N, C-alpha and C positions, 0 to 999 in steps of 0.2 A: 608412365603418366604422360598424357599428351601435353604438348606445349600450351601454356596458358595465354589467354588473351583477356585483358581487363577492360570491361566496358563501363559506360556510365551507369548502367543498371546495377552492376556489381558494387560500385561505389555507393549508389543510393541505398542498396540493401544493407551494406555495412554501416552506413551512417544512421539508418533508421533503427537498427538494433542497439545502438550505443545510447547510454544515458545522457540526458540533455546537459546537466550541470555537474557532472563528475569533475573533480579537481583536475585541471589541465597541467601540462608540463611547462617547460620554460617558454613555450610559445604563447601561453596564456589564452589559447583558443578553446572555447567550449564547443561541444558537438552541436549545441543548439543552433549556432550560426551556420555550421555546415549543412544542417537540415534545412534551414530557412533559405540559404542562397543556393538553390538547386542548380543554378546556371553554371556553378563551378564544378559540378560533378564530371562533366565531359572533359574539362581541362585536367582535373585530377587524374582521371582514368588514363589520359594520354601521357601525363608526366610519370605516373606509376609504371606504365608499360615501358617508357623510355629508360627509367631507372633500372628495371629488371634486365632489359636488353644490354644496357651499358655496364651492368654490374657495379653501380656506384650510387651513393646516397650521401648528401651533406651531413657532416657531423652533428649539426643541430638536431636532426631528427632521431639520432641514436643516443642522445644524452638525456638522462632522466634526473629528476629531483627526488631524493630519498628523504622523507620526513621521518624522524625518529619519535615514535609515540611511546611514552613510558607505560609499562605494564603494571607497575606498582609504585609505591612511594619511595622505594629504594632506588633513587636515580643515580647513585654513585656507581652502581654496577652496570657496565655496558650491556650485559646479557639481559637486563630487564627492560630493554627497549625493543619495540616491534618496528622494523623498517617497512615503510609504505612508500613505494616508488610511483611517481606520476610521470607519464610519458607524454610526448607531444601528440595531439589529436590526429595530425596528419599521418604519423607513423603508426598509430594504433588502427587507423582506418585501413592503411595498406596491409598490415599484418592480419586484420580481420578478413580482408578479401582473400589473402593467401591461405588463411586457415580454412575458409569455405571451400576453396579449390582443392586443397589437400584432403579435407574431410570427404569430399565427393569421391576422390580417388581411393581412399581407404575403405569407404563403404562399398564401392563398386567391386573391389577385389577381396572384400571381407578380411582386411588385414588385422584389425584390432581383435584381440581375443574376446570370446563371449564372457569371460570372467572379469575383464576390465570394463568397468562401467563409468569411468571418467571420460568426459568429452565424447560420449556416445549420443548422437542425435536421436531424439525420440525415446530415449530411455527414461527410467524413473530414478536414476541416481542411487544414492545410498539406501533409500527405502527398498529398492528392488533387491539389493544384496542382503539387507537385514531380514527380509521375508524369506529368502532362500536359506539363509543361515538359521532362521527360527525353525523352519521345517526340518532341517537336519538335526538340530538340537532336540526337538520334540520327538523325532523318530528314535533317536538314541535313548532317550528316557523311557518312552512308551514301550519300545520293543526290547529294552535292556541289552543294547548292543555295545560292542567294543568300539572305541573311538579315540582318536588323538588329534589335537589341534595345536597350532602355534600362531601367535600374533607377532608379526615382524614390524619393527619400527626403524626407519632410516634416519640417520643423524644429518640434519640440514639437507634433506633430500633435494629440494629444488635448487639449492645453492651449491651442490656438490657434483652433479653430473658433469663430466668433462666435455669441453666443446668438441674435442676430437671424436668422442662417441656420438654426440648429437649429429655431427656431419656424416658419420659413418652410417647412422640409422637412416638418414635421408637417402643415402646411396643404396642401402639394403632393400628399401621398399620402393625403389625406382621412382623417386620424386623427380620432376622435371629438372634437367641439368641446369638450365638458366636460373631456375629458382634456387637450386643448391648453391650455385656460384654467388648469386646475389646475397643469400643469407650468410654465406661464409664471410663476405666483405662486411656486411652489417655487424656480424658477430665480433669481428676484429675491432669495430669502432664502439662497441657497447661501453658506456661509461655513465657515471652518476655523480651527483653533487649532494653531499650530506647537509641536511638542515635540521636544526633543533629550535623549536618554538618560532619557526618562521625565518630564522637567520642562518646564514651559511656558517659552518663550523670553521672553515678555512677561507681566507680571502686572498689567496695568492694569485699569481698570474694564471696558473693552471691548477685549479683545485678539483679537477675531475678524477674520480677513482675508476680505474679500468676494471671491467668485469671479465675475469679470466676463467672462471668456472661457473657452472650453473646456468639456468635460464634467465631471461631478462624479465624481471618482475613487472607486471602491468602490461606486458605485451599480449596481444590477443592470440597470437600463434603459439606462445610458449606452453600453455597447458596441454594442447594436443601434441606438441613436440616432445614434452616430457613423457606423456603416455606412450608414444612411439618408442622412446628410449628404453622403457621397461617392458615393452611388448615381447622382445625375445625371451625374457624370463618366463612369461606366460607360456610361450611355445615350448620351452625346455620342460617346464613342469607338466604340461599336458602330455608330452611325449614320454614322460617317465613311466607311464602305464600304471600308475597307482593313484589312489584318491578315494573319497567317500562315495558310496553308492546309495542313492535314495531307495532303490528297490533292486531286487535280484535281476540281473541281466541288464540293468540300466547303465547309463553313462557314468564314468568315474569323474568326480569333481575334485580336482587337486587343490584348488585355491580360489579365493575371492579377492578381487583387487579393485580399489577405488583410488585413482591417482597413485599415491605411495603407501596407502593403508592396505597391508597384505595380511591375509589369514590363510594358513595352510591347513588342509583337511586330509586326514589319513585314517585307514581302518585300524592301525595298531602303531605302537612306538617305533618299530623297526622301519615301517614304511615312512613314518614321519621323519625319521633321520635321513632317509634318502632325499626327501623334499628339502630339508634344511641344508644338506650338503650342496644341492643344486643352487639353492638361493645364495648361500654364502660364497660359493665359487663364482657365480655370475657377478655378484655385487663386488667382490674383490677384483675381478677382471676389468670392470669399468670404474674402479677406484671410488666406489661409494661405500661408506662405513655404516654398519648397523648400530643403532642406539641400543646396545645390549641391555642397559639398565631398564629400558622401557619394553623390551621383548618379554614374552612369557610363553610357557608350554603347559598343556593340560592333557592328562591321560584319563580315559574313562574305561572302566572294566564292568561289563554287564550293567550299564546304566548308572554306575556310581563313580564319582571322581575318586581316583586313587592318589595317595601321597607318595612321591618319589623324590629322589635327590635331584639336584640341579643337573641339567644336561650340558656336557662340555663338548664343544665342537671347535677344533683347532684351538684358537686362543680365546674363544668366546664361551661364556657360561650363561645358559638361559634359565631363568627362574621358572620353577614348576608351581602351578597354582594348586592350592588345597581346596577342599569342598567349601570352606567358609570364605574364600577369596573370590574376587571377580576382576575382570579386565574391561576397560572402557574401549569399545570398538565402534567406530562411526557414531559416536555420541551416545551409545547405549551400554550400560553395565551388563556384562554377561559372564556366565560360566559355561555350563552345557548349553543353555539357552539364555534369552534375555530375562533378567530378573525383574519381572513386571511390577511386583508390589513396591520394591524399592524405587524403581524408575518412576512410577506414578506419583509416589510421595515427593520425590525430588523435583519432578517437573511441576507439580502443583505448587510447591513452595516458591519456585522461581516465578511461576505464572502470576500468583497473587501478590508476590513481592513487587513485580514490575507494575501490576495493575494499580497498586497503592501508590507507587511513585508517580505514575501518570496522573492519577486523580488528585494528588497533592500538589502537582505542579501548577504553574501560572499560565498554562496553555489555554487557549480558547476552547469552547465546547467541541467545535468541529475538529480542532487539532488533537484534542484528547482522544476522540474516536479514531482519528487516523493513526495516532500513536498506539492505541490498543490493537488496531487491525494489523499494523506493520511491525510492531515490536513485541507486544504482549502475546497475541494469539499464535505467532509462529512457534513459540516454545511448546505449545500443545499440538499444533498442526503436524510437527515432525513425528510425533508418536502415533498419529492416526494411521491405522492399517498395520502397524507393527505391534503395538500393545493392545490388549483386549479391553476395550472400554464398553461397558454396558450402557443401554439407553437411560437407565436410571441414574448412573454416574454422570452422564453427560447432562441430563436435566438438572442434576444437583449443581454441576459446575456453572451452568447458565444462571441458575437461581442465585448462586452465591455472587456471581458477577453483578447481577441487578441489585442485590442487597448491598454490596459494597458501593455501588454507584449511588444508591439511596442514602447511605451513610454519609457520603460526601456531597449530598444535595444535588446530584446531577440527574437523578431520575426519581419521579414521584412514584410511590409504591402502588398507586391505583391507576397510573397511566397505562396506555395500551402497550402490551408486551410485543405484539406483532409489529407495531409501528417502529419499535426500537431496532428491529432487524431488517427494515425496509431501506433501500438506498435513499440517500438524501435527495437525489434528483427526482425521486417519486414522492417526497414529502415525509420520509422516515428519518431515523437518526443514523442509519448506516453502520450499525454495530454488527460484527460477525458473530454468529451463533456457533458455539462449540459443537452442538449436536448436528447442526446442518453441515458444518465443515467436515465433521467425522464421517457422516453417512455419505456425503458426496465423494470424499477421498477413498473410502472403502470400495464404493461402486466403480470409481475410476481405476483403481489398482487392479480390481478383479477383471475388469474389461481388458486392461493391458496384458495381464498374464494369459488371458484367453487368446489374444492375438499372437502371443509368442509360443504357442504350443509346438510349432514346428522345430523350435530349438530343442535339442536333446535335453539339456539341463532344465529348461523351463517346463518342458513336457513332463519330465519326471516329477518336478515340484507340484504341478497341477494334479497329477494322478495321485500323489501321496498325501496331499493336504486334505485329509478328512477331519476337519475341525481342529487342525493343529495351529492355525493362525486365524485372526479375525476374518480373513477372506474366505475360508472354507472352499478352496478352489475345486475340490473333487465333488462337492455336493451339487447335483444337477437341479434339485428342487430347493435351491437356496432362497431364503426369504429376504428379498431386497428391502433394506431399511428405507424409511420414508424420508424424502428430501423435499422440503417445502420450497417452492419457487417464489419469486417476488409476487407474481399474480395470485398465488395461493394465499400468501400473507395479506395481500391487499383485500382479498375477498373476506378473510376472517375479520380484518380491521373494519371493513365496511358494514359487516353484519352486526357489529356491536351497537347496542342501543345508544349509549352515550358517546363512545369513542368514534363511532361511525358517522356522527353528524358532521364533524369537520371534514372527513374524507369525502362525503357527498357534496359538501359545499365547495371543496377544493376542485372537484371534478365536474362541477356544473358547466354547461356549455359556454356561459359568458365569462368564465374565469380563466385567466392566463396561468396555467399550472406552472410553467417554467419560471415565470417571474415571481409567482407566489411562494416558491420554495427557495428563492435566492438567499434569504436570510439564513437558511439552514446550511447552504453551501459556502457562502462567502461573507456572512454577517459578522463573524468573529465575536460572538457573544460569549460571556463567561459560561462555564458549564452549569453553574447554579441558575443563571438567568435562562439559559436555553431549556433546562429541565422544567423550570417554572412556567415558561411560555407554552411548552408542550402540554403541561398539566392543565393550563387554562383552555387550550384548544381541545383537549380531550374532555373538558368539563368535569374534572374530578376534584376541583378545589372545594373546600368545606364551607360552602355558603349555607345559609339556613334552609334553602330549598333542597340542597344535596343531603343535608343531615336528616331532613324530615322524610324525603321520598326514597333515598337510596340507603342511608344508614339506618333509617327508621328508629331514631332515638327520641322521638317525641318533641323535637325542637319546633316551636311555632314559626311558621314561614312568613316572617315580616322583615322588611328591609330595615337594617339597623341605622341607616342614615335618614331616609325620608319617611319611614314608618308605614309605607304602603305594603300590601301583601305581595308575595312573590319575589324573594331575594335570590334570583338565579344569576348565573354568570352573565347572561345576556342583559339582565337588568343592571348589574353592577357596571358593565363595560359601556353601555350606551343608553340606558333607560332611566337612570336615577335622577330625579329632579334636583336633589340636594347637591349633586356633583356637576350639574350642567354648566354652571357659570364659573366653576373653578377648575376641577380636574379635567373635564372634557375640553374646556377652552384652552387649557395649557397644552394638552396633547395636540389639539388642532393647530395651535400656533407653532408648535415645534416642527410639524410637517410643513406648514406654510412658509416658515422662515427659510427652509432649505430651498424651496422653489423660488422664493423672492430673491435670495442671494444668487441663484443660478441665472435668473433673468437679468439681474443687475450686472453680473459679469458678462453675460451675452451681449448686452448693449453698451458695454464699457462704462457703466455708471459706478463701478467699484474697481479698485486697482488689484486687490488680492482677496483670496478666499480665507475665511476663518471658520473655526468650528461653529456649527449651527447653534449650539447651546450658549455661545458667547455673542452671537450676532443679534443686534438690535436694529430692525429695519427702520429707515427714516420714512416719515409719512409721505414725502415726495422726493423723488430723484429725477433730475432732468439734465439732458445733454444732447446736442445735435438733433433736435427735433423729436427726441424720444422722452416721454414722461412716464414714470413708474409710480403708481399710487399704492400705498399700503393701508388697508383697513380704513378708508375714508369714504364718507357718504358723498354721492354725486348730486350736486344741486341741479334740479330740473325745473322746467317751466310749469309743468303740471305735477300734481301729487302722485308719486310712485312710492309705494311702501317698500318694495325690495330695491333699494338704491345704494346698498353698501356691500359690493363684492369684496372678497378678501384682497385681491390684487387686480389692478387695472393697468394695462399696457397701452399707451397711445403712441403710435408710430406715424408721425407726419409724413415722412419720406414715402412710406408705403400706403398712406391714407387709410389706415385701419386701426381698429381698437380691439383688444382682447379683454373680456371680462372673465376673470379666473376665480373660481370659488372652490374651496377644499372642503370635503366632508368625510367623516369617518363613521360610517354606519356599522350595523352588525352584518354578518356574512350573508344572511338571506335578503338584505335590502340593497345590494350593490346596484342592480339595474334600476330599482325604484328611486334610489337617491340620485342617480345620474339624471334620470328623466325629470325629477322634480326640480333639480337645479337649472336645467335648460328652460323649463317652463317658467320658473320663478323670475328670471331676468329677461324675458322676452320684451316686456314693455320698456325696460331700461335700455335695451339694445336699440330698439327703434328710436327712442328719444335721443340717444347719443348721436346717431347718424344725422339727425336733423340739427341738433345743437352744435356739434363740433365740425360739421361739414366733412365728414370722412366718407369713404366709399362703402366700407363694411364694418360691422361690429360682430365679432364672433364670441359665443359663450363657450367657455372651456371648463367643464366640470372635472375636477381631479378627485377621484374616489379611491380610497383604500380602506378596507374593512378593519375593524378593531383587532381582528386576529391575523392581519397581514395579507389578506387575499387581495389580489390585484385584478381588475377587470381587463378583458382583452382590449377595450377601447382606450386604456390609459396611454399606451405607446403611441397611438394615433394622435391623441390630444397633445402630448408633449412635442410631437413632430410639428403640429400646427403652430406651436409657440416657437418653433425654430430650435428646439433643444435636441441635440443629437447624442448627448452623453447617456449611454446605456445604464450607467450606474445611478442615475438620479432617482429612479423609481425604487431601487434597492435601498438607497440612503433614506428616503422618506419612509419606506416600509420598516426599516430598522428603528427609526425614531418613534413610529407609531407603536411598534411592539414593545419597546422599552417603556414607553409611557403607559401602555395598557398594563404591563406587569407592575409598574409603580402604583397605578390606581388600585389594582386588586390587593397588593400588599398593604397599602395604607387603609383600604376599606376593611380588610380582615383584622387590622389592629384596633378598630373601633369596638367599643363594648356592645355586645348583642342586646 
């Protein structure tokens, strides 16, 4: 390996890959700050280079904090705690740079075995191994072949590998000498502090526990270092000359390895014993113990599992699986192959159990969707490409998810289905579809295996997979499953007669799309409220108009409040005369109070902000030549009918007046409402210039639709008022939407 040189670009790359807010070590420094203060990258690179050349590093950076997280309620047993070590961000950044440099060396000289899929850049991790293993199992069953396999488990593998062997491995694989010496010094300083529930277990002068065996948990280099420490075992197994052949004359696959999860493959029991001897001898030579109670062996004779006695090897006895038993390998229960029926049932139970927990929680609607995407969906996602899911099963899964959301009032049964799976920044709900995720993953895995054909093992798998896995790698005329893109879903949404009306209004040229969907991204509405607002926007609420023309149940189409014909959602939200002076006025005032308070704070007429629903604007606020009026008529020398804007700002220092009027029309009337407001107060504006002796009077219309649409001009009007707070429009939008939902709920409670 060539001597390494650490540059500021290396540091920037390492920092960029790190999570922003992952728990820090004793330095308390999050990676967010290292990303933000990019000027420090050059200094860090220089100091890292000096540390490696001098073979020294302060003890602070090699000391971790190990938090003990209980695995169960039995907290009296020390083995029921899971240790989680947090290291300093500076040290993790340094080891991330070193890991990248060493990975480049191992890739260049093809050091890591093809059977080891841990820490392999560009690989597909455990899924890749599970697919290879599935092909082997299916070939054994279909062709009624003889087969033997063993699952090997190491006892405390990451905490057991000796430091002397870790250093020897670096020497074997020709890692840069300066890096080896530096890591040896750091290894001698590795220590940690034990904490339980945030408090140190010991408070002595030196409560640090020296780490004398194993890798440093939380270190970015340690996973790769551990894989290198087991790589000689892969070399020995491959040189044994035995293993499972996918096809006659093909390569012999002796084992599959992901970090420390090892599976041995052999054509018969005798050959398997050879592999087991190699494994036990190697493990003993590096002083790593096998967890014999978790190891297992399986023998297959002509496609059928055969029962045999336990295998004894030196002082170890390996359990032999029967036909009714299974072993959990890489998260999948398997015998000859993966037990698909049992795995599907188990995964679905976990999936819907988590979904119910999320929907019953007190999270906001947006956070429930994020929890679904980040915690619930991965339980299914791991099986895609490994288990055989039909399109009908996936449709049923998505349908059941929507039904469960409807049961918890987070989704209206008649709302747009396509909108549910469109990202929130595009106006959708941002939910992941099981069908789309499955089809995308299958296509991605198939493309990956096609690119790995040059590898002997992968080439054999591709040739032999004639319908053995969901990928069907050997089929040239493979029918590619449909993967709907966001634009495809938006097209379907737009073409719907009712649902598409809001989409067309949202994408009108005068509408600010990004601002209009802020409530979906950052509004933090309850899931029930968010679902109801989306049902209103999709126009699927059971008004008399909907019941007559959509449900066709014979309901007369008369408004239950004003008794006029045409009880549509548009009429309920903006056109009912019976609601004009009560409900509509209340909604208008809620939005206006937010703007009034912001202006009062801007001109220092108020000392602190309060929730808008508790704020009562004073009719007149005055200070230092600034006067702020709230809903007061302006006395003029001549009769002017439109003389009562919602808010008037008179600034004597700037010799100007702002006439601010808020209106909440329906979606189609955004431009019309803004134009009417400007025309309405033209006479008053001219009169004020003459009466108050100011240089200018500007009319500022503030328009937000009843469905939360924001025109492009709103940002300009707020800047005219001197308001730079980007969240003001979003707060007003949220207030309008909440009140629109309240109006519809109260209206529907009236007797028809």
